[in-house]
mmCIF file of the N, C-alpha and C atoms, coordinates in Angstrom:
data_MODEL
# 
_entry.id   MODEL 
# 
loop_
_atom_site.group_PDB 
_atom_site.id 
_atom_site.type_symbol 
_atom_site.label_atom_id 
_atom_site.label_alt_id 
_atom_site.label_comp_id 
_atom_site.label_asym_id 
_atom_site.label_entity_id 
_atom_site.label_seq_id 
_atom_site.pdbx_PDB_ins_code 
_atom_site.Cartn_x 
_atom_site.Cartn_y 
_atom_site.Cartn_z 
_atom_site.occupancy 
_atom_site.B_iso_or_equiv 
_atom_site.pdbx_formal_charge 
_atom_site.auth_seq_id 
_atom_site.auth_comp_id 
_atom_site.auth_asym_id 
_atom_site.auth_atom_id 
_atom_site.pdbx_PDB_model_num 
ATOM 1   N N  . MET A 1 1  ? 215.470 28.944 -77.385 1.00 0.00 ? 1  MET A N  1 
ATOM 2   C CA . MET A 1 1  ? 214.939 28.813 -76.053 1.00 0.00 ? 1  MET A CA 1 
ATOM 3   C C  . MET A 1 1  ? 213.434 28.598 -76.161 1.00 0.00 ? 1  MET A C  1 
ATOM 4   N N  . GLU A 1 2  ? 212.937 27.613 -75.468 1.00 0.00 ? 2  GLU A N  1 
ATOM 5   C CA . GLU A 1 2  ? 211.510 27.315 -75.500 1.00 0.00 ? 2  GLU A CA 1 
ATOM 6   C C  . GLU A 1 2  ? 210.747 28.271 -74.602 1.00 0.00 ? 2  GLU A C  1 
ATOM 7   N N  . LEU A 1 3  ? 209.455 28.344 -74.854 1.00 0.00 ? 3  LEU A N  1 
ATOM 8   C CA . LEU A 1 3  ? 208.602 29.207 -74.048 1.00 0.00 ? 3  LEU A CA 1 
ATOM 9   C C  . LEU A 1 3  ? 208.641 28.812 -72.579 1.00 0.00 ? 3  LEU A C  1 
ATOM 10  N N  . SER A 1 4  ? 208.704 27.514 -72.300 1.00 0.00 ? 4  SER A N  1 
ATOM 11  C CA . SER A 1 4  ? 208.732 27.062 -70.911 1.00 0.00 ? 4  SER A CA 1 
ATOM 12  C C  . SER A 1 4  ? 210.022 27.465 -70.207 1.00 0.00 ? 4  SER A C  1 
ATOM 13  N N  . ASP A 1 5  ? 211.112 27.678 -70.965 1.00 0.00 ? 5  ASP A N  1 
ATOM 14  C CA . ASP A 1 5  ? 212.354 28.136 -70.364 1.00 0.00 ? 5  ASP A CA 1 
ATOM 15  C C  . ASP A 1 5  ? 212.279 29.622 -70.007 1.00 0.00 ? 5  ASP A C  1 
ATOM 16  N N  . GLN A 1 6  ? 211.544 30.381 -70.815 1.00 0.00 ? 6  GLN A N  1 
ATOM 17  C CA . GLN A 1 6  ? 211.445 31.812 -70.582 1.00 0.00 ? 6  GLN A CA 1 
ATOM 18  C C  . GLN A 1 6  ? 210.508 32.129 -69.425 1.00 0.00 ? 6  GLN A C  1 
ATOM 19  N N  . HIS A 1 7  ? 209.413 31.408 -69.328 1.00 0.00 ? 7  HIS A N  1 
ATOM 20  C CA . HIS A 1 7  ? 208.410 31.672 -68.307 1.00 0.00 ? 7  HIS A CA 1 
ATOM 21  C C  . HIS A 1 7  ? 208.098 30.381 -67.565 1.00 0.00 ? 7  HIS A C  1 
ATOM 22  N N  . PRO A 1 8  ? 208.508 30.276 -66.326 1.00 0.00 ? 8  PRO A N  1 
ATOM 23  C CA . PRO A 1 8  ? 208.192 29.056 -65.587 1.00 0.00 ? 8  PRO A CA 1 
ATOM 24  C C  . PRO A 1 8  ? 206.685 28.897 -65.431 1.00 0.00 ? 8  PRO A C  1 
ATOM 25  N N  . SER A 1 9  ? 206.229 27.660 -65.348 1.00 0.00 ? 9  SER A N  1 
ATOM 26  C CA . SER A 1 9  ? 204.796 27.407 -65.265 1.00 0.00 ? 9  SER A CA 1 
ATOM 27  C C  . SER A 1 9  ? 204.260 27.549 -63.843 1.00 0.00 ? 9  SER A C  1 
ATOM 28  N N  . LYS A 1 10 ? 205.122 27.879 -62.899 1.00 0.00 ? 10 LYS A N  1 
ATOM 29  C CA . LYS A 1 10 ? 204.695 28.043 -61.512 1.00 0.00 ? 10 LYS A CA 1 
ATOM 30  C C  . LYS A 1 10 ? 203.764 29.251 -61.405 1.00 0.00 ? 10 LYS A C  1 
ATOM 31  N N  . LYS A 1 11 ? 202.615 29.038 -60.781 1.00 0.00 ? 11 LYS A N  1 
ATOM 32  C CA . LYS A 1 11 ? 201.660 30.129 -60.615 1.00 0.00 ? 11 LYS A CA 1 
ATOM 33  C C  . LYS A 1 11 ? 202.142 31.063 -59.515 1.00 0.00 ? 11 LYS A C  1 
ATOM 34  N N  . PRO A 1 12 ? 201.866 32.358 -59.664 1.00 0.00 ? 12 PRO A N  1 
ATOM 35  C CA . PRO A 1 12 ? 202.279 33.300 -58.623 1.00 0.00 ? 12 PRO A CA 1 
ATOM 36  C C  . PRO A 1 12 ? 201.507 33.058 -57.333 1.00 0.00 ? 12 PRO A C  1 
ATOM 37  N N  . GLY A 1 13 ? 202.171 33.271 -56.218 1.00 0.00 ? 13 GLY A N  1 
ATOM 38  C CA . GLY A 1 13 ? 201.536 33.089 -54.916 1.00 0.00 ? 13 GLY A CA 1 
ATOM 39  C C  . GLY A 1 13 ? 200.636 34.260 -54.567 1.00 0.00 ? 13 GLY A C  1 
ATOM 40  N N  . LEU A 1 14 ? 200.049 34.197 -53.393 1.00 0.00 ? 14 LEU A N  1 
ATOM 41  C CA . LEU A 1 14 ? 199.126 35.240 -52.948 1.00 0.00 ? 14 LEU A CA 1 
ATOM 42  C C  . LEU A 1 14 ? 199.827 36.596 -52.852 1.00 0.00 ? 14 LEU A C  1 
ATOM 43  N N  . GLY A 1 15 ? 201.047 36.592 -52.334 1.00 0.00 ? 15 GLY A N  1 
ATOM 44  C CA . GLY A 1 15 ? 201.788 37.847 -52.217 1.00 0.00 ? 15 GLY A CA 1 
ATOM 45  C C  . GLY A 1 15 ? 202.062 38.481 -53.569 1.00 0.00 ? 15 GLY A C  1 
ATOM 46  N N  . ALA A 1 16 ? 202.469 37.663 -54.536 1.00 0.00 ? 16 ALA A N  1 
ATOM 47  C CA . ALA A 1 16 ? 202.728 38.171 -55.884 1.00 0.00 ? 16 ALA A CA 1 
ATOM 48  C C  . ALA A 1 16 ? 201.444 38.656 -56.539 1.00 0.00 ? 16 ALA A C  1 
ATOM 49  N N  . LEU A 1 17 ? 200.346 37.964 -56.272 1.00 0.00 ? 17 LEU A N  1 
ATOM 50  C CA . LEU A 1 17 ? 199.047 38.361 -56.822 1.00 0.00 ? 17 LEU A CA 1 
ATOM 51  C C  . LEU A 1 17 ? 198.633 39.724 -56.273 1.00 0.00 ? 17 LEU A C  1 
ATOM 52  N N  . VAL A 1 18 ? 198.739 39.898 -54.964 1.00 0.00 ? 18 VAL A N  1 
ATOM 53  C CA . VAL A 1 18 ? 198.379 41.171 -54.335 1.00 0.00 ? 18 VAL A CA 1 
ATOM 54  C C  . VAL A 1 18 ? 199.288 42.285 -54.840 1.00 0.00 ? 18 VAL A C  1 
ATOM 55  N N  . LYS A 1 19 ? 200.578 42.008 -54.928 1.00 0.00 ? 19 LYS A N  1 
ATOM 56  C CA . LYS A 1 19 ? 201.536 43.002 -55.413 1.00 0.00 ? 19 LYS A CA 1 
ATOM 57  C C  . LYS A 1 19 ? 201.210 43.416 -56.844 1.00 0.00 ? 19 LYS A C  1 
ATOM 58  N N  . SER A 1 20 ? 200.875 42.458 -57.686 1.00 0.00 ? 20 SER A N  1 
ATOM 59  C CA . SER A 1 20 ? 200.534 42.762 -59.074 1.00 0.00 ? 20 SER A CA 1 
ATOM 60  C C  . SER A 1 20 ? 199.259 43.589 -59.171 1.00 0.00 ? 20 SER A C  1 
ATOM 61  N N  . ILE A 1 21 ? 198.263 43.256 -58.356 1.00 0.00 ? 21 ILE A N  1 
ATOM 62  C CA . ILE A 1 21 ? 197.000 43.997 -58.384 1.00 0.00 ? 21 ILE A CA 1 
ATOM 63  C C  . ILE A 1 21 ? 197.216 45.437 -57.923 1.00 0.00 ? 21 ILE A C  1 
ATOM 64  N N  . LEU A 1 22 ? 197.966 45.621 -56.847 1.00 0.00 ? 22 LEU A N  1 
ATOM 65  C CA . LEU A 1 22 ? 198.231 46.974 -56.354 1.00 0.00 ? 22 LEU A CA 1 
ATOM 66  C C  . LEU A 1 22 ? 199.053 47.781 -57.352 1.00 0.00 ? 22 LEU A C  1 
ATOM 67  N N  . ALA A 1 23 ? 200.070 47.148 -57.940 1.00 0.00 ? 23 ALA A N  1 
ATOM 68  C CA . ALA A 1 23 ? 200.900 47.842 -58.921 1.00 0.00 ? 23 ALA A CA 1 
ATOM 69  C C  . ALA A 1 23 ? 200.087 48.228 -60.151 1.00 0.00 ? 23 ALA A C  1 
ATOM 70  N N  . ALA A 1 24 ? 199.235 47.346 -60.600 1.00 0.00 ? 24 ALA A N  1 
ATOM 71  C CA . ALA A 1 24 ? 198.396 47.647 -61.763 1.00 0.00 ? 24 ALA A CA 1 
ATOM 72  C C  . ALA A 1 24 ? 197.386 48.740 -61.436 1.00 0.00 ? 24 ALA A C  1 
ATOM 73  N N  . ALA A 1 25 ? 196.877 48.751 -60.218 1.00 0.00 ? 25 ALA A N  1 
ATOM 74  C CA . ALA A 1 25 ? 195.875 49.742 -59.827 1.00 0.00 ? 25 ALA A CA 1 
ATOM 75  C C  . ALA A 1 25 ? 196.437 51.158 -59.849 1.00 0.00 ? 25 ALA A C  1 
ATOM 76  N N  . ILE A 1 26 ? 197.701 51.302 -59.465 1.00 0.00 ? 26 ILE A N  1 
ATOM 77  C CA . ILE A 1 26 ? 198.284 52.649 -59.461 1.00 0.00 ? 26 ILE A CA 1 
ATOM 78  C C  . ILE A 1 26 ? 199.136 52.913 -60.693 1.00 0.00 ? 26 ILE A C  1 
ATOM 79  N N  . GLY A 1 27 ? 199.214 51.938 -61.594 1.00 0.00 ? 27 GLY A N  1 
ATOM 80  C CA . GLY A 1 27 ? 199.859 52.151 -62.888 1.00 0.00 ? 27 GLY A CA 1 
ATOM 81  C C  . GLY A 1 27 ? 201.365 52.032 -62.906 1.00 0.00 ? 27 GLY A C  1 
ATOM 82  N N  . VAL A 1 28 ? 201.947 51.232 -62.025 1.00 0.00 ? 28 VAL A N  1 
ATOM 83  C CA . VAL A 1 28 ? 203.401 51.095 -62.002 1.00 0.00 ? 28 VAL A CA 1 
ATOM 84  C C  . VAL A 1 28 ? 203.853 49.653 -62.240 1.00 0.00 ? 28 VAL A C  1 
ATOM 85  N N  . GLN A 1 29 ? 203.037 48.863 -62.892 1.00 0.00 ? 29 GLN A N  1 
ATOM 86  C CA . GLN A 1 29 ? 203.363 47.457 -63.166 1.00 0.00 ? 29 GLN A CA 1 
ATOM 87  C C  . GLN A 1 29 ? 204.520 47.374 -64.169 1.00 0.00 ? 29 GLN A C  1 
ATOM 88  N N  . THR A 1 30 ? 205.536 46.574 -63.875 1.00 0.00 ? 30 THR A N  1 
ATOM 89  C CA . THR A 1 30 ? 206.651 46.406 -64.799 1.00 0.00 ? 30 THR A CA 1 
ATOM 90  C C  . THR A 1 30 ? 206.270 45.431 -65.907 1.00 0.00 ? 30 THR A C  1 
ATOM 91  N N  . ASN A 1 31 ? 206.949 45.562 -67.046 1.00 0.00 ? 31 ASN A N  1 
ATOM 92  C CA . ASN A 1 31 ? 206.683 44.648 -68.164 1.00 0.00 ? 31 ASN A CA 1 
ATOM 93  C C  . ASN A 1 31 ? 206.955 43.206 -67.771 1.00 0.00 ? 31 ASN A C  1 
ATOM 94  N N  . LYS A 1 32 ? 208.022 42.984 -67.008 1.00 0.00 ? 32 LYS A N  1 
ATOM 95  C CA . LYS A 1 32 ? 208.375 41.626 -66.589 1.00 0.00 ? 32 LYS A CA 1 
ATOM 96  C C  . LYS A 1 32 ? 207.251 41.002 -65.765 1.00 0.00 ? 32 LYS A C  1 
ATOM 97  N N  . ASN A 1 33 ? 206.736 41.744 -64.794 1.00 0.00 ? 33 ASN A N  1 
ATOM 98  C CA . ASN A 1 33 ? 205.650 41.218 -63.957 1.00 0.00 ? 33 ASN A CA 1 
ATOM 99  C C  . ASN A 1 33 ? 204.354 41.070 -64.741 1.00 0.00 ? 33 ASN A C  1 
ATOM 100 N N  . ARG A 1 34 ? 204.087 42.012 -65.632 1.00 0.00 ? 34 ARG A N  1 
ATOM 101 C CA . ARG A 1 34 ? 202.873 41.922 -66.445 1.00 0.00 ? 34 ARG A CA 1 
ATOM 102 C C  . ARG A 1 34 ? 202.915 40.687 -67.332 1.00 0.00 ? 34 ARG A C  1 
ATOM 103 N N  . GLU A 1 35 ? 204.055 40.432 -67.956 1.00 0.00 ? 35 GLU A N  1 
ATOM 104 C CA . GLU A 1 35 ? 204.198 39.235 -68.788 1.00 0.00 ? 35 GLU A CA 1 
ATOM 105 C C  . GLU A 1 35 ? 204.059 37.963 -67.952 1.00 0.00 ? 35 GLU A C  1 
ATOM 106 N N  . ARG A 1 36 ? 204.641 37.964 -66.754 1.00 0.00 ? 36 ARG A N  1 
ATOM 107 C CA . ARG A 1 36 ? 204.503 36.811 -65.860 1.00 0.00 ? 36 ARG A CA 1 
ATOM 108 C C  . ARG A 1 36 ? 203.038 36.572 -65.507 1.00 0.00 ? 36 ARG A C  1 
ATOM 109 N N  . ASP A 1 37 ? 202.335 37.646 -65.211 1.00 0.00 ? 37 ASP A N  1 
ATOM 110 C CA . ASP A 1 37 ? 200.922 37.522 -64.845 1.00 0.00 ? 37 ASP A CA 1 
ATOM 111 C C  . ASP A 1 37 ? 200.093 36.967 -65.995 1.00 0.00 ? 37 ASP A C  1 
ATOM 112 N N  . PHE A 1 38 ? 200.360 37.434 -67.208 1.00 0.00 ? 38 PHE A N  1 
ATOM 113 C CA . PHE A 1 38 ? 199.575 36.986 -68.358 1.00 0.00 ? 38 PHE A CA 1 
ATOM 114 C C  . PHE A 1 38 ? 199.911 35.561 -68.776 1.00 0.00 ? 38 PHE A C  1 
ATOM 115 N N  . THR A 1 39 ? 201.118 35.094 -68.483 1.00 0.00 ? 39 THR A N  1 
ATOM 116 C CA . THR A 1 39 ? 201.499 33.748 -68.913 1.00 0.00 ? 39 THR A CA 1 
ATOM 117 C C  . THR A 1 39 ? 201.251 32.686 -67.851 1.00 0.00 ? 39 THR A C  1 
ATOM 118 N N  . THR A 1 40 ? 201.324 33.053 -66.572 1.00 0.00 ? 40 THR A N  1 
ATOM 119 C CA . THR A 1 40 ? 201.198 32.027 -65.533 1.00 0.00 ? 40 THR A CA 1 
ATOM 120 C C  . THR A 1 40 ? 200.011 32.226 -64.610 1.00 0.00 ? 40 THR A C  1 
ATOM 121 N N  . GLY A 1 41 ? 199.497 33.431 -64.521 1.00 0.00 ? 41 GLY A N  1 
ATOM 122 C CA . GLY A 1 41 ? 198.422 33.703 -63.578 1.00 0.00 ? 41 GLY A CA 1 
ATOM 123 C C  . GLY A 1 41 ? 197.052 33.345 -64.126 1.00 0.00 ? 41 GLY A C  1 
ATOM 124 N N  . SER A 1 42 ? 196.148 33.068 -63.219 1.00 0.00 ? 42 SER A N  1 
ATOM 125 C CA . SER A 1 42 ? 194.765 32.776 -63.588 1.00 0.00 ? 42 SER A CA 1 
ATOM 126 C C  . SER A 1 42 ? 194.011 34.093 -63.749 1.00 0.00 ? 42 SER A C  1 
ATOM 127 N N  . PRO A 1 43 ? 193.356 34.309 -64.877 1.00 0.00 ? 43 PRO A N  1 
ATOM 128 C CA . PRO A 1 43 ? 192.609 35.558 -65.055 1.00 0.00 ? 43 PRO A CA 1 
ATOM 129 C C  . PRO A 1 43 ? 191.536 35.747 -63.979 1.00 0.00 ? 43 PRO A C  1 
ATOM 130 N N  . LEU A 1 44 ? 190.907 34.667 -63.572 1.00 0.00 ? 44 LEU A N  1 
ATOM 131 C CA . LEU A 1 44 ? 189.859 34.757 -62.556 1.00 0.00 ? 44 LEU A CA 1 
ATOM 132 C C  . LEU A 1 44 ? 190.411 35.293 -61.236 1.00 0.00 ? 44 LEU A C  1 
ATOM 133 N N  . ALA A 1 45 ? 191.603 34.870 -60.862 1.00 0.00 ? 45 ALA A N  1 
ATOM 134 C CA . ALA A 1 45 ? 192.209 35.350 -59.617 1.00 0.00 ? 45 ALA A CA 1 
ATOM 135 C C  . ALA A 1 45 ? 192.447 36.856 -59.673 1.00 0.00 ? 45 ALA A C  1 
ATOM 136 N N  . PHE A 1 46 ? 192.905 37.351 -60.825 1.00 0.00 ? 46 PHE A N  1 
ATOM 137 C CA . PHE A 1 46 ? 193.157 38.786 -60.961 1.00 0.00 ? 46 PHE A CA 1 
ATOM 138 C C  . PHE A 1 46 ? 191.850 39.576 -61.005 1.00 0.00 ? 46 PHE A C  1 
ATOM 139 N N  . ILE A 1 47 ? 190.823 39.027 -61.633 1.00 0.00 ? 47 ILE A N  1 
ATOM 140 C CA . ILE A 1 47 ? 189.523 39.702 -61.693 1.00 0.00 ? 47 ILE A CA 1 
ATOM 141 C C  . ILE A 1 47 ? 188.916 39.802 -60.296 1.00 0.00 ? 47 ILE A C  1 
ATOM 142 N N  . ILE A 1 48 ? 188.919 38.700 -59.565 1.00 0.00 ? 48 ILE A N  1 
ATOM 143 C CA . ILE A 1 48 ? 188.379 38.702 -58.201 1.00 0.00 ? 48 ILE A CA 1 
ATOM 144 C C  . ILE A 1 48 ? 189.195 39.637 -57.312 1.00 0.00 ? 48 ILE A C  1 
ATOM 145 N N  . GLY A 1 49 ? 190.516 39.562 -57.428 1.00 0.00 ? 49 GLY A N  1 
ATOM 146 C CA . GLY A 1 49 ? 191.375 40.451 -56.651 1.00 0.00 ? 49 GLY A CA 1 
ATOM 147 C C  . GLY A 1 49 ? 191.131 41.912 -56.975 1.00 0.00 ? 49 GLY A C  1 
ATOM 148 N N  . GLY A 1 50 ? 190.914 42.210 -58.245 1.00 0.00 ? 50 GLY A N  1 
ATOM 149 C CA . GLY A 1 50 ? 190.620 43.582 -58.653 1.00 0.00 ? 50 GLY A CA 1 
ATOM 150 C C  . GLY A 1 50 ? 189.312 44.084 -58.074 1.00 0.00 ? 50 GLY A C  1 
ATOM 151 N N  . PHE A 1 51 ? 188.288 43.229 -58.077 1.00 0.00 ? 51 PHE A N  1 
ATOM 152 C CA . PHE A 1 51 ? 187.003 43.614 -57.482 1.00 0.00 ? 51 PHE A CA 1 
ATOM 153 C C  . PHE A 1 51 ? 187.140 43.835 -55.978 1.00 0.00 ? 51 PHE A C  1 
ATOM 154 N N  . ILE A 1 52 ? 187.881 42.961 -55.310 1.00 0.00 ? 52 ILE A N  1 
ATOM 155 C CA . ILE A 1 52 ? 188.081 43.115 -53.862 1.00 0.00 ? 52 ILE A CA 1 
ATOM 156 C C  . ILE A 1 52 ? 188.834 44.403 -53.568 1.00 0.00 ? 52 ILE A C  1 
ATOM 157 N N  . PHE A 1 53 ? 189.903 44.672 -54.328 1.00 0.00 ? 53 PHE A N  1 
ATOM 158 C CA . PHE A 1 53 ? 190.667 45.905 -54.135 1.00 0.00 ? 53 PHE A CA 1 
ATOM 159 C C  . PHE A 1 53 ? 189.779 47.125 -54.348 1.00 0.00 ? 53 PHE A C  1 
ATOM 160 N N  . THR A 1 54 ? 188.986 47.110 -55.410 1.00 0.00 ? 54 THR A N  1 
ATOM 161 C CA . THR A 1 54 ? 188.114 48.243 -55.715 1.00 0.00 ? 54 THR A CA 1 
ATOM 162 C C  . THR A 1 54 ? 187.091 48.466 -54.605 1.00 0.00 ? 54 THR A C  1 
ATOM 163 N N  . ALA A 1 55 ? 186.493 47.388 -54.113 1.00 0.00 ? 55 ALA A N  1 
ATOM 164 C CA . ALA A 1 55 ? 185.510 47.507 -53.032 1.00 0.00 ? 55 ALA A CA 1 
ATOM 165 C C  . ALA A 1 55 ? 186.156 48.067 -51.767 1.00 0.00 ? 55 ALA A C  1 
ATOM 166 N N  . LEU A 1 56 ? 187.345 47.571 -51.422 1.00 0.00 ? 56 LEU A N  1 
ATOM 167 C CA . LEU A 1 56 ? 188.043 48.079 -50.236 1.00 0.00 ? 56 LEU A CA 1 
ATOM 168 C C  . LEU A 1 56 ? 188.447 49.538 -50.404 1.00 0.00 ? 56 LEU A C  1 
ATOM 169 N N  . PHE A 1 57 ? 188.866 49.907 -51.598 1.00 0.00 ? 57 PHE A N  1 
ATOM 170 C CA . PHE A 1 57 ? 189.262 51.289 -51.874 1.00 0.00 ? 57 PHE A CA 1 
ATOM 171 C C  . PHE A 1 57 ? 188.061 52.226 -51.727 1.00 0.00 ? 57 PHE A C  1 
ATOM 172 N N  . ILE A 1 58 ? 186.936 51.850 -52.316 1.00 0.00 ? 58 ILE A N  1 
ATOM 173 C CA . ILE A 1 58 ? 185.731 52.681 -52.223 1.00 0.00 ? 58 ILE A CA 1 
ATOM 174 C C  . ILE A 1 58 ? 185.253 52.771 -50.775 1.00 0.00 ? 58 ILE A C  1 
ATOM 175 N N  . ALA A 1 59 ? 185.280 51.655 -50.053 1.00 0.00 ? 59 ALA A N  1 
ATOM 176 C CA . ALA A 1 59 ? 184.875 51.665 -48.644 1.00 0.00 ? 59 ALA A CA 1 
ATOM 177 C C  . ALA A 1 59 ? 185.800 52.563 -47.823 1.00 0.00 ? 59 ALA A C  1 
ATOM 178 N N  . SER A 1 60 ? 187.093 52.509 -48.092 1.00 0.00 ? 60 SER A N  1 
ATOM 179 C CA . SER A 1 60 ? 188.055 53.355 -47.374 1.00 0.00 ? 60 SER A CA 1 
ATOM 180 C C  . SER A 1 60 ? 187.774 54.827 -47.621 1.00 0.00 ? 60 SER A C  1 
ATOM 181 N N  . ILE A 1 61 ? 187.542 55.186 -48.868 1.00 0.00 ? 61 ILE A N  1 
ATOM 182 C CA . ILE A 1 61 ? 187.244 56.583 -49.197 1.00 0.00 ? 61 ILE A CA 1 
ATOM 183 C C  . ILE A 1 61 ? 185.945 57.024 -48.518 1.00 0.00 ? 61 ILE A C  1 
ATOM 184 N N  . ALA A 1 62 ? 184.928 56.165 -48.536 1.00 0.00 ? 62 ALA A N  1 
ATOM 185 C CA . ALA A 1 62 ? 183.651 56.503 -47.903 1.00 0.00 ? 62 ALA A CA 1 
ATOM 186 C C  . ALA A 1 62 ? 183.819 56.704 -46.400 1.00 0.00 ? 62 ALA A C  1 
ATOM 187 N N  . ILE A 1 63 ? 184.608 55.870 -45.757 1.00 0.00 ? 63 ILE A N  1 
ATOM 188 C CA . ILE A 1 63 ? 184.848 56.000 -44.314 1.00 0.00 ? 63 ILE A CA 1 
ATOM 189 C C  . ILE A 1 63 ? 185.606 57.286 -44.009 1.00 0.00 ? 63 ILE A C  1 
ATOM 190 N N  . ILE A 1 64 ? 186.628 57.576 -44.792 1.00 0.00 ? 64 ILE A N  1 
ATOM 191 C CA . ILE A 1 64 ? 187.406 58.808 -44.584 1.00 0.00 ? 64 ILE A CA 1 
ATOM 192 C C  . ILE A 1 64 ? 186.524 60.034 -44.773 1.00 0.00 ? 64 ILE A C  1 
ATOM 193 N N  . VAL A 1 65 ? 185.723 60.042 -45.824 1.00 0.00 ? 65 VAL A N  1 
ATOM 194 C CA . VAL A 1 65 ? 184.817 61.171 -46.068 1.00 0.00 ? 65 VAL A CA 1 
ATOM 195 C C  . VAL A 1 65 ? 183.813 61.292 -44.927 1.00 0.00 ? 65 VAL A C  1 
ATOM 196 N N  . GLY A 1 66 ? 183.326 60.163 -44.436 1.00 0.00 ? 66 GLY A N  1 
ATOM 197 C CA . GLY A 1 66 ? 182.394 60.193 -43.309 1.00 0.00 ? 66 GLY A CA 1 
ATOM 198 C C  . GLY A 1 66 ? 183.009 60.814 -42.068 1.00 0.00 ? 66 GLY A C  1 
ATOM 199 N N  . PHE A 1 67 ? 184.254 60.461 -41.766 1.00 0.00 ? 67 PHE A N  1 
ATOM 200 C CA . PHE A 1 67 ? 184.934 61.040 -40.610 1.00 0.00 ? 67 PHE A CA 1 
ATOM 201 C C  . PHE A 1 67 ? 185.170 62.531 -40.793 1.00 0.00 ? 67 PHE A C  1 
ATOM 202 N N  . VAL A 1 68 ? 185.586 62.919 -41.975 1.00 0.00 ? 68 VAL A N  1 
ATOM 203 C CA . VAL A 1 68 ? 185.893 64.329 -42.229 1.00 0.00 ? 68 VAL A CA 1 
ATOM 204 C C  . VAL A 1 68 ? 184.633 65.180 -42.164 1.00 0.00 ? 68 VAL A C  1 
ATOM 205 N N  . THR A 1 69 ? 183.555 64.719 -42.762 1.00 0.00 ? 69 THR A N  1 
ATOM 206 C CA . THR A 1 69 ? 182.332 65.528 -42.773 1.00 0.00 ? 69 THR A CA 1 
ATOM 207 C C  . THR A 1 69 ? 181.616 65.528 -41.427 1.00 0.00 ? 69 THR A C  1 
ATOM 208 N N  . SER A 1 70 ? 181.768 64.493 -40.634 1.00 0.00 ? 70 SER A N  1 
ATOM 209 C CA . SER A 1 70 ? 181.100 64.468 -39.326 1.00 0.00 ? 70 SER A CA 1 
ATOM 210 C C  . SER A 1 70 ? 181.850 65.283 -38.283 1.00 0.00 ? 70 SER A C  1 
ATOM 211 N N  . SER A 1 71 ? 183.119 65.542 -38.493 1.00 0.00 ? 71 SER A N  1 
ATOM 212 C CA . SER A 1 71 ? 183.904 66.287 -37.512 1.00 0.00 ? 71 SER A CA 1 
ATOM 213 C C  . SER A 1 71 ? 183.809 67.792 -37.719 1.00 0.00 ? 71 SER A C  1 
ATOM 214 N N  . GLN A 1 72 ? 183.134 68.231 -38.759 1.00 0.00 ? 72 GLN A N  1 
ATOM 215 C CA . GLN A 1 72 ? 183.047 69.676 -39.007 1.00 0.00 ? 72 GLN A CA 1 
ATOM 216 C C  . GLN A 1 72 ? 181.774 70.252 -38.496 1.00 0.00 ? 72 GLN A C  1 
# 
């Protein structure tokens, strides 16, 4: 079986990209999805997505902490 038969060359869509980033962030990425990401996905898309996720996560925590500390 050729490599192209094992892993289609179709790039993952936005939904698959977001799902992979979220799964990787919380540590539940499956081997199948990880292999798909490494063989078909663009590293730049995952890096940018990771930075966006991290920024949103930090902003969310800061907002929650702000609400909690201001209400006391």
